[in-house]
N, C-alpha and C positions, 0 to 999 in steps of 0.2 A: 690374468697376470698384469701387472704394471709392466706397460714400457716408459721409462722416461728420457728425454731427449734435449737439449735445444734446436732448435729450428731452423733448417735454410729453406724456408718454404720457399723462393725464392730468390736464392742466392744465385741459378745458373739469369735468371732474367736479368737481376741488378749486371751482369758483365754482358750480357748479348743487346741489351737494350729494352723498348718499351716491353710494360707490363700494365697487368690492370689487375684494383683493387678497388673492392663495391664495401660501402660499407652501409651495414641496416640499421637505425637504431632509431634513437630520437637525442630530445635536448641534452642530453651529455654528451652525444655524437656531433650535433647540428650549432653546439655552443659558439661563442669565440669566434666564427668563419669560417665554425666547419674543419674536421679530422681531414677531410678529404680534399679538400682548398689545403691547406696547411700539410702534410703530407705529401702530395705531390711540391711542391714549393722546397722544403726542405727535402726530398729527394735531388730536385736537381741542383742545391744550392750544393750537396755532399757530392754528388758526379754529377760533375759539369758535362756540359754535351749531349748527355741520357735524359729522357724525361722516360714519366711513367701514365698512365691512364686513372682518373682516380674519381667514382661518382658515390653519389648517396640518395640512400630513400630514406626519409626519419621524416618526425612527427612529436608533437609535443606528446609527453606521457604514452607512448606509443608500446607494448610489449610484442615480445615474440607472437603471442596468438594474435593479435593484431596485422602485425606482417604474415604472417602466414596465406591469412583471410583477404591477404592485398593482392589483387589480377597482377595489378606491377609490382610486387617482389614477388612473384612466382615466373611472371614472365623476365625479367631484367635475371635474375637467376636460372631457369632453363637456356635461356640464350648462349650460353656455352662462352659469354666475352668475355670471362672478367677469370685472370687469374684466382684470385681471392675471393672472397668475400664474407668479411667480419660482420659475426653479430652482436646488439650490445643489447639486455632486456633491460624491460623497462627495474629503476633502482631499488626496490623493495620486494617486487616480486621473487628472489629468488631466498630471500628470509622469509617471507612470509605464505609461500604461497611454492616451494622448491616443486612438486610434483607436476603442477603447470608446466613452470616452464620447461622440465624432462619433459613432455609432450611434446612441445612445440621446437625444441631443443632436436630435438633428434628429427621431426619434420621435415626441417629446413635443410639439417646439417644433409639426410640423407638426399632433399634433393640436389643437393650442391655438390655433393659426391656424385652422383647420377649425370648431371650438366660435364663433368670435366671440369669444375670446380672446387676448391680444398678452400674446406670451411675453417673457420676459427674464431673465437668467441674473446670477446672486451670485457676480463676482466672489472667490475666496474668497482670505485672505492666507498669506502665509510662514508657515512655521516659524520664532520668534524665532531660533535657532541655525541658522537656513540662510536667510538674508535672498535670494540667488541666484534660490530656487525661484517667486520672482515673477515671472519674465519668463518662466519655464514655463509658469505660471499664466495670465500675461496673455494669451502667444498662442491656447495651449488654451483657456480662454475666448471670446474673442472669435469664433476661428474656428466652433468652436460655434453660438454663438451667429446668426451669419452665413449655418449652414445653415437657418434659418426666417426671417431676419429679422429678428432677436430684437436688443435690446437687450442691453450689459452695465453691471450697476451693481458700479463700478471698486471693492468694501472692501474688494481687496487694497491696490491701491493709496493708501488712505485711511490702511489705517495705517501704508503704506509713512513718507507724507509727516509722519505724527503721532510715528510715532521718529526722525525727524529735524529737525523742529521741535519738541515738546514731548517730548522724549524722558526727562524725570521723571512724566511719565506715564504707566505702565504698564497697558499694553493685554491682555497673556497671564495663562494662569494658569499651573498652578506645572508645569504638563507642556508649559509652551511652544508648546503647539498650539489650545486652546479657549481664546476671548474672556472673558477675566473681565467684570466686568458697564462699564465704560469701553468696556472693543472692544465691548461688545453695545451700547452707545450711542452708539461715533459710526457703527459701522453701520446703524443707527437714522436717525440727521440723514444718513446719503449713502443711503438708501433715498429719505427725505425730498424730498429734491434731488432726486435724479432722477428718480421717478416725477411731481413734482409742478413741476417744473421751480421749483422754491422756495428761495428761501435757509431754513434750519432756523435763522438765529441770531436771537436772543432768544427762541425760545419756552422756557417756563418748568419745562416736563418733564422730572422726570431717573425713568431707567430703576432706580434703585439711589439709597439713601437716602447713599451711600459718596462719593457725586458733587458734590464741591464748587462752590460758584458760576462760582472760575475756574476749573477744570475743565470747567465745560459749555460754558462760553462759549467756551472754547480746543478742545473737539473739533467742536460747529458752526462753527465759524468754519474748521476741516479739512475739514471733508465740502466743504464748499459752496468753499473752493477748485480741491480737488483735483475738485467737477462742471465747472469753470468750463477747468479747464486739460488733461480728457482729453476725445477721441474715445470716444463708447461703443455706435457702431454697430458691431456684428457685422463681422467679414473673410473672411467663407468665399468664395470664388472661382477662388483658386488651389490649390497645394499646401499636403495640413498640414503 
């Protein structure tokens, strides 16, 4: 049976004080200064006087298999120092080899759970010139997350919504794959809404000075609407 709900993974931590979020991914995670850096700054902007701890373990092109075989990743997760760990798979593996993704998503997710850390998965976005890719990304991330009872932060769906609602706001670098500063900012807004079940709308922080006030508000609103319109629980339980 599938259970669908909107998370409040760190809601208590948001009220009580510092919390810790570890990111495990690749260039989609560390682009434009990195999600860890910008999420920490965004949180501080939205919650004056309260701070969180963030860190990332990333490498260009890294897969979940690479991370599972990296002792530093296993040590960081097993330490129990993090409230949540956010995993991001290599951008095409959910489409080209989802079964391999599931193997290591399951292993990493279970390691987080036994270490007292909440696992989550960052659903990435389609290539700009291949929007139908999102269908397979969505299905793969939801199934992979469900293997360990994790939740899915649907950044890919936020990208799609933004492109439909605000086509003049460009989210991609010239390679049609990596996020430009606005794509990273949208992902940060989505993660804030996802992890703390709080609206990002109104926060003054921007991850890049080229983001205009109108773009800032539009991207914040898109992130919040995305979370309000989608289920984010994993879906494993049937056939992959």
